[in-house]
C-alpha positions as CSV (number, residue, x, y, z in Angstrom):
1,M,-44.4,-8.7,54.6
2,S,-43.8,-4.9,54.9
3,Y,-42.6,-3.5,58.2
4,S,-45.6,-2.2,60.2
5,Q,-45.9,0.6,62.7
6,L,-48.8,1.5,64.9
7,I,-48.9,5.1,66.2
8,K,-51.5,4.8,68.9
9,N,-53.5,7.2,71.2
10,A,-52.4,10.3,69.2
11,T,-54.4,13.5,68.9
12,I,-54.8,13.3,65.2
13,I,-55.5,16.6,63.3
14,N,-56.6,16.0,59.8
15,E,-59.2,17.3,57.3
16,G,-60.7,19.8,59.7
17,K,-61.2,17.3,62.5
18,T,-59.3,16.7,65.8
19,F,-59.7,13.3,67.5
20,V,-57.8,10.8,69.5
21,G,-57.0,7.7,67.5
22,S,-54.3,5.5,65.9
23,V,-52.6,5.2,62.5
24,L,-51.4,1.9,61.1
25,V,-48.5,2.2,58.7
26,E,-47.4,-0.7,56.5
27,G,-44.2,-0.2,54.5
28,E,-44.5,3.2,52.8
29,L,-48.2,3.6,53.1
30,I,-50.9,4.3,55.6
31,K,-52.9,1.1,56.0
32,A,-55.7,2.3,58.3
33,V,-56.8,5.2,60.5
34,F,-58.8,4.4,63.7
35,E,-60.8,6.7,65.9
36,G,-60.6,5.9,69.6
37,K,-58.5,3.2,71.2
38,K,-57.6,0.3,68.9
39,D,-55.3,-2.7,69.5
40,V,-53.7,-3.8,66.3
41,E,-50.7,-6.0,65.9
42,A,-47.6,-4.3,64.4
43,N,-43.9,-4.7,64.3
44,E,-43.5,-1.5,66.2
45,V,-46.0,0.2,68.5
46,I,-45.5,3.9,69.3
47,D,-47.5,5.3,72.2
48,A,-48.4,8.9,71.2
49,T,-50.6,9.8,74.2
50,G,-50.7,13.5,74.6
51,K,-48.9,14.1,71.3
52,L,-50.2,15.7,68.0
53,L,-50.1,13.5,64.9
54,L,-50.2,15.6,61.7
55,P,-49.7,15.1,58.0
56,G,-46.2,16.1,56.9
57,V,-45.8,19.7,55.8
58,I,-45.5,20.3,52.1
59,D,-43.5,23.5,51.4
60,D,-44.1,24.7,47.9
61,H,-41.3,27.4,48.0
62,V,-37.7,26.7,49.0
63,H,-34.3,27.6,47.8
64,F,-31.8,24.8,48.7
65,R,-29.0,26.4,46.7
66,E,-27.7,23.4,44.8
67,P,-26.1,23.3,42.3
68,G,-23.6,26.2,42.3
69,L,-24.4,28.0,45.6
70,T,-23.6,25.3,48.1
71,H,-21.6,27.6,50.3
72,K,-25.0,28.8,51.5
73,G,-26.8,25.4,51.6
74,N,-27.3,22.2,49.8
75,I,-30.0,19.7,49.2
76,F,-28.7,17.3,51.9
77,S,-28.2,19.9,54.6
78,E,-31.5,21.8,54.0
79,S,-33.5,18.6,53.7
80,C,-32.1,17.5,57.0
81,A,-33.4,20.8,58.5
82,A,-36.7,20.3,56.7
83,V,-37.5,16.9,58.2
84,A,-36.4,18.1,61.6
85,G,-39.1,20.8,61.2
86,G,-41.8,18.4,60.1
87,V,-41.5,19.2,56.4
88,T,-41.8,16.0,54.4
89,S,-42.0,17.4,50.8
90,I,-40.4,20.4,49.2
91,M,-40.6,22.2,45.9
92,E,-37.4,24.0,45.0
93,M,-36.8,27.1,43.0
94,P,-34.7,27.4,39.7
95,N,-32.4,30.4,40.5
96,T,-29.3,28.2,41.2
97,M,-26.1,28.0,39.2
98,P,-26.6,27.0,36.5
99,L,-30.1,28.3,36.3
100,T,-32.8,25.6,35.9
101,I,-34.0,26.9,32.6
102,T,-33.5,23.9,30.3
103,I,-34.9,20.3,30.5
104,E,-31.3,19.0,30.8
105,A,-30.6,21.3,33.8
106,L,-33.9,20.3,35.4
107,E,-33.3,16.6,35.1
108,D,-29.7,17.1,36.5
109,K,-31.3,18.7,39.5
110,Y,-33.7,15.8,39.9
111,A,-30.8,13.5,39.9
112,L,-29.3,15.5,42.7
113,G,-32.6,15.3,44.6
114,A,-32.6,11.5,44.3
115,E,-29.1,11.3,45.5
116,K,-29.3,13.8,48.4
117,S,-32.8,14.7,49.6
118,L,-34.2,13.2,52.8
119,A,-37.6,14.8,52.0
120,N,-39.7,14.2,49.0
121,Y,-38.9,16.7,46.3
122,S,-39.9,18.5,43.1
123,F,-38.2,21.3,41.2
124,Y,-39.6,24.2,39.3
125,M,-38.6,25.0,35.8
126,G,-37.5,28.6,35.4
127,A,-38.9,30.9,32.7
128,T,-36.8,33.5,31.0
129,N,-37.4,35.9,28.1
130,H,-36.0,33.3,25.7
131,N,-36.8,29.7,26.8
132,L,-40.4,29.2,25.9
133,D,-39.6,26.2,23.7
134,E,-38.0,24.5,26.8
135,L,-41.2,25.2,28.9
136,H,-43.2,23.3,26.3
137,K,-41.1,20.2,26.9
138,I,-42.0,19.8,30.6
139,D,-43.5,16.6,31.8
140,H,-46.5,17.9,33.7
141,E,-46.9,14.7,35.7
142,K,-43.3,15.0,37.1
143,V,-42.7,18.7,37.6
144,C,-44.5,21.0,40.1
145,G,-44.7,24.1,37.9
146,V,-43.0,27.0,36.0
147,K,-41.5,29.8,38.0
148,V,-41.7,33.3,36.6
149,F,-39.7,36.1,38.2
150,M,-41.8,39.3,37.5
151,G,-39.3,41.2,39.6
152,S,-35.6,41.3,40.5
153,S,-33.9,37.9,40.5
154,T,-30.7,36.1,40.0
155,G,-29.1,36.0,36.6
156,N,-31.2,35.9,33.4
157,M,-34.5,35.2,35.2
158,L,-36.3,38.5,35.2
159,V,-39.1,38.0,32.7
160,D,-39.9,41.6,31.7
161,N,-40.9,41.1,28.0
162,T,-44.6,41.6,27.8
163,E,-45.0,39.5,24.7
164,T,-43.1,36.6,26.4
165,L,-45.2,36.9,29.5
166,S,-48.4,36.8,27.5
167,R,-47.3,33.7,25.6
168,I,-46.3,31.9,28.8
169,F,-49.8,32.6,30.3
170,K,-51.5,31.7,27.0
171,E,-49.5,28.6,26.1
172,I,-48.3,26.8,29.3
173,P,-51.2,24.8,30.7
174,M,-49.5,23.9,34.0
175,L,-49.2,25.9,37.2
176,I,-47.4,29.2,36.8
177,A,-45.8,30.4,40.1
178,T,-44.8,34.1,40.1
179,H,-42.6,36.4,42.1
180,C,-44.5,39.7,41.7
181,E,-42.6,43.0,42.2
182,D,-42.6,45.7,39.6
183,E,-38.9,46.5,38.7
184,V,-39.6,50.0,37.3
185,T,-41.2,51.0,40.6
186,I,-38.4,49.5,42.6
187,Q,-35.7,51.3,40.7
188,K,-37.5,54.6,40.9
189,N,-37.8,54.2,44.7
190,K,-34.2,53.2,45.0
191,E,-32.9,56.2,43.2
192,Y,-35.2,58.5,45.3
193,Y,-33.8,57.2,48.5
194,K,-30.2,57.1,47.3
195,N,-30.5,60.8,46.4
196,L,-32.0,61.5,49.8
197,L,-29.8,59.4,52.0
198,G,-26.8,58.3,49.9
199,D,-25.7,54.7,49.3
200,D,-25.8,53.7,53.0
201,I,-29.6,53.5,53.3
202,P,-30.8,52.0,56.7
203,I,-32.5,48.6,56.5
204,Q,-35.8,50.2,57.6
205,Y,-36.1,51.7,54.2
206,H,-36.2,48.3,52.4
207,P,-40.1,48.1,52.5
208,L,-40.3,51.7,51.2
209,I,-38.1,50.8,48.2
210,R,-39.9,47.5,47.6
211,N,-43.2,49.0,48.5
212,T,-46.9,48.2,48.2
213,E,-47.1,49.9,44.8
214,A,-44.4,47.6,43.4
215,C,-46.1,44.5,44.7
216,Y,-49.6,45.4,43.7
217,R,-48.7,46.7,40.2
218,S,-47.0,43.4,39.4
219,S,-49.5,41.1,41.1
220,S,-52.5,42.8,39.5
221,F,-50.8,42.5,36.1
222,A,-50.2,38.8,36.7
223,V,-53.9,38.3,37.7
224,G,-54.9,40.2,34.6
225,L,-52.9,37.9,32.3
226,A,-54.2,34.7,34.1
227,T,-57.8,35.9,33.8
228,K,-57.4,36.8,30.1
229,Y,-55.8,33.4,29.2
230,N,-57.6,31.2,31.9
231,A,-54.2,30.2,33.2
232,R,-53.3,28.5,36.5
233,L,-51.6,31.3,38.4
234,H,-50.1,30.9,41.9
235,I,-48.7,34.1,43.3
236,L,-45.9,33.5,45.8
237,H,-44.9,35.3,49.1
238,L,-47.7,38.0,49.1
239,S,-46.8,40.8,51.5
240,T,-49.5,43.6,51.4
241,A,-53.0,44.2,52.4
242,K,-53.8,45.8,49.1
243,E,-53.0,42.6,47.2
244,M,-55.6,40.8,49.1
245,T,-58.3,42.6,47.0
246,L,-57.1,40.5,44.1
247,F,-58.2,37.1,45.5
248,D,-61.6,35.4,46.1
249,Q,-62.4,34.0,49.5
250,D,-65.7,32.4,48.5
251,K,-64.5,29.8,46.1
252,L,-63.3,26.3,47.1
253,L,-59.7,25.7,46.3
254,K,-60.6,23.1,43.7
255,D,-62.6,25.7,41.8
256,K,-59.8,28.3,41.8
257,K,-57.5,29.0,38.9
258,I,-55.8,31.9,40.7
259,T,-54.3,31.1,44.1
260,A,-52.2,32.8,46.7
261,E,-49.3,32.0,49.0
262,V,-48.0,33.7,52.1
263,C,-44.7,33.0,53.9
264,I,-43.9,32.6,57.6
265,H,-41.9,35.8,57.9
266,H,-44.7,38.0,56.6
267,L,-47.1,36.5,59.1
268,W,-44.6,36.6,62.1
269,F,-42.7,39.9,61.6
270,S,-43.6,43.5,60.8
271,D,-41.5,46.5,59.8
272,E,-41.3,47.3,63.6
273,D,-38.9,44.3,63.9
274,Y,-36.2,45.8,61.6
275,I,-34.9,47.7,64.6
276,K,-34.2,44.5,66.5
277,H,-33.4,42.0,63.7
278,G,-31.9,44.3,61.1
279,S,-31.0,42.6,57.8
280,R,-31.6,39.2,59.2
281,I,-35.3,39.8,58.3
282,K,-34.5,41.3,54.9
283,W,-36.6,39.4,52.2
284,N,-37.9,40.2,48.8
285,P,-40.8,41.1,48.9
286,A,-40.0,43.1,52.0
287,I,-41.7,42.6,55.4
288,K,-44.1,45.5,55.6
289,T,-46.4,47.1,58.2
290,A,-48.3,45.7,61.2
291,S,-51.5,46.4,59.3
292,D,-50.2,44.4,56.3
293,R,-49.4,41.6,58.6
294,K,-52.9,41.7,60.2
295,A,-54.5,41.6,56.7
296,L,-52.4,38.6,55.7
297,I,-53.4,36.7,58.9
298,E,-57.1,37.6,58.2
299,A,-56.7,36.4,54.6
300,V,-55.3,33.0,55.7
301,N,-58.4,32.6,57.9
302,S,-60.9,33.8,55.3
303,G,-59.5,31.6,52.5
304,K,-58.1,34.4,50.3
305,I,-54.7,32.9,50.9
306,D,-54.5,29.3,50.1
307,V,-51.0,28.1,51.2
308,V,-48.5,29.0,53.9
309,A,-44.8,28.3,52.9
310,T,-41.3,29.6,53.8
311,D,-39.3,31.0,50.8
312,H,-36.5,29.3,52.7
313,S,-33.4,31.1,51.4
314,P,-30.2,30.5,53.3
315,H,-27.3,33.0,53.1
316,L,-24.1,33.2,55.2
317,L,-24.3,35.9,57.9
318,R,-21.5,37.8,56.2
319,E,-23.7,38.0,53.1
320,K,-26.5,39.4,55.3
321,A,-24.2,42.1,56.7
322,G,-24.5,45.8,55.7
323,S,-27.2,48.3,55.0
324,C,-30.3,48.2,52.8
325,L,-28.6,48.1,49.4
326,K,-25.7,45.8,50.5
327,A,-27.2,43.0,52.6
328,T,-28.6,40.0,50.6
329,S,-32.3,39.3,50.8
330,G,-33.6,36.0,52.2
331,G,-33.2,33.8,55.2
332,P,-33.5,30.2,56.4
333,L,-36.9,29.1,57.7
334,V,-37.8,25.5,56.8
335,Q,-36.8,24.0,60.2
336,H,-39.0,26.3,62.1
337,S,-42.1,26.9,59.9
338,L,-44.4,24.4,61.5
339,V,-43.5,25.3,65.1
340,A,-43.9,29.0,64.3
341,M,-47.4,28.4,62.9
342,L,-48.4,26.2,65.9
343,Q,-47.1,29.0,68.2
344,M,-49.3,31.5,66.4
345,A,-52.2,29.0,66.8
346,D,-51.5,28.9,70.5
347,K,-51.8,32.7,70.6
348,G,-55.2,32.6,68.8
349,Y,-54.2,33.8,65.4
350,F,-55.3,30.5,63.7
351,T,-56.8,27.2,64.7
352,V,-54.5,24.2,64.5
353,E,-56.8,22.8,62.0
354,K,-56.3,25.9,59.8
355,V,-52.5,25.5,60.1
356,I,-52.8,21.9,58.8
357,E,-55.1,23.0,56.0
358,K,-52.7,25.7,54.7
359,M,-49.4,23.8,55.2
360,C,-50.4,20.2,54.3
361,H,-53.8,19.8,52.6
362,A,-53.9,22.9,50.4
363,P,-50.5,22.4,48.8
364,A,-51.4,18.8,48.0
365,D,-54.7,19.9,46.4
366,L,-53.4,23.0,44.7
367,F,-50.5,21.2,43.0
368,R,-52.5,18.0,42.5
369,I,-49.9,15.9,44.3
370,K,-50.6,12.2,44.1
371,N,-51.5,10.5,47.4
372,R,-49.9,13.0,49.8
373,G,-50.9,15.8,52.2
374,Y,-53.5,13.9,54.2
375,I,-53.7,11.1,56.8
376,R,-55.7,8.7,54.7
377,S,-55.6,5.0,54.0
378,G,-53.6,4.3,50.8
379,Y,-51.7,7.6,51.1
380,Y,-48.0,7.8,51.7
381,A,-47.1,7.8,55.4
382,D,-45.7,11.3,55.5
383,L,-46.4,12.1,59.2
384,V,-45.2,14.4,62.0
385,L,-45.5,13.7,65.7
386,V,-45.4,16.9,67.8
387,N,-45.1,17.3,71.5
388,P,-47.4,20.3,72.3
389,D,-46.0,20.7,75.8
390,Q,-42.2,20.8,75.2
391,V,-40.8,24.3,75.7
392,W,-37.5,24.9,73.9
393,T,-35.5,27.8,72.5
394,V,-33.9,28.2,69.1
395,A,-30.1,28.3,69.6
396,P,-27.0,27.7,67.4
397,E,-26.6,24.1,68.8
398,N,-30.0,23.0,67.5
399,I,-30.0,24.8,64.1
400,L,-29.4,22.4,61.2
401,Y,-29.2,24.9,58.3
402,H,-25.8,24.8,56.5
403,C,-25.6,28.6,57.0
404,A,-25.8,28.0,60.8
405,W,-28.2,30.8,61.8
406,S,-31.9,31.5,62.1
407,P,-34.0,34.7,62.3
408,F,-35.8,32.8,65.2
409,E,-32.6,32.5,67.3
410,G,-33.6,33.2,70.9
411,T,-37.2,32.6,70.2
412,T,-38.9,30.1,72.6
413,F,-41.5,27.7,71.2
414,D,-44.0,25.7,73.1
415,N,-44.3,22.9,70.5
416,Q,-41.5,20.6,69.5
417,I,-41.2,18.2,66.6
418,E,-40.6,14.7,68.0
419,T,-40.7,12.4,65.0
420,T,-41.0,12.8,61.2
421,W,-41.9,10.0,58.9
422,V,-41.2,10.2,55.1
423,N,-42.9,7.4,53.1
424,G,-43.3,5.4,56.4
425,N,-39.6,5.8,57.3
426,K,-38.5,7.6,60.4
427,V,-36.2,10.3,59.1
428,Y,-36.1,12.3,62.3
429,D,-36.7,11.0,65.8
430,K,-35.9,12.6,69.1
431,H,-33.3,15.1,67.8
432,Q,-31.6,12.5,65.5
433,V,-31.7,12.6,61.7
434,N,-31.6,9.4,59.7
435,A,-29.1,10.6,57.2
436,N,-29.2,7.4,55.1
437,Y,-32.8,7.8,53.9
438,R,-33.8,9.4,50.6
439,G,-37.2,10.8,49.7
440,K,-39.1,10.3,46.4
441,R,-39.8,12.5,43.4
442,L,-43.3,14.0,43.8
443,I,-45.9,12.9,41.1
444,F,-48.8,15.1,40.1
445,N,-52.2,14.1,38.9
446,L,-53.0,15.6,35.5
């Protein structure tokens, strides 16, 4: 018999509903979901009175830095941080060293995931100007998507050949995830501000160099290609109000071929925060104006934006030092994404049901992940128990990222992750990580 757990008297938030009930877990799977009080025998009974029970977060956009960049982070360290933040499944990007641009490199990374990841995992295959033959070899049931950098990136991953882009959108039937910033516009802006200010450009100019025009020009081009070839396009880390005009709020997610992602930092910060945080909040695309932030929040609520993710991108603080052109872009977020969104819900920006929709249900539906993303009988028991009345502050001693810092340092949250289950296994419980557990490779419905 499988080991059974009853999580009872929890406030369950799932599929747009909030109710007090219990969940019975047997082995790796959810056996049953009960509304109201229910006495069921189990090997372990967890009284969750006053706590929130949520599906595990699925983050479709992380950089865990392995192989080749492990001084910044690695699959083990960053998956520890993920489960501590209630993230039970991750999809990781291909700009590692070596680049994940061949089937051999992709399967090598999956081997690393099986060896090291506490969370469930999938890895994107990266596109280049020259690897279309490799993209055709992908097993669509076992790989989350193809990543196309239509803007500055690491190594040989800027796809700027129009013919290649057209062939990718025409010939690749799986999800195509894009980083959209127009490189010509960025370089023109960079030269303008270098001539104006010299090489030591203040960090506040980052969103003027990587501006709305750069984002919209590239995003609209991608939408045009996807429309022409009826491709599955998922645009990552959107950052501008203008880009919201490209997306449809009236269609159900299952009927969309073109979908949108926003990341935590673009919902939380604005360009007014560069004065306080400096290069710690330098990302590509750049954090932009308060009005852009407002438009992104509205788009999450209206349905124009489908998924909320992190673009978790750890760097050492010494790599983040310096002015606009010197500091690296990116920062660690995966440990704090869920509590940040719950904090925004507490402030009235979203409902908690909307948070769960965008962080759990929608990624599962959009990527067609098999049996995850919901609290349903027969689904994997990827679950998160949250204490909604536990005030705590992000500080160096409770940060699990390998890079050992967070843009949220000093921020006080009113919700705290208490327990995280991955496939029915407690991988995080009361501040302790079960470092011995390993997650599963995500499988996708064709």
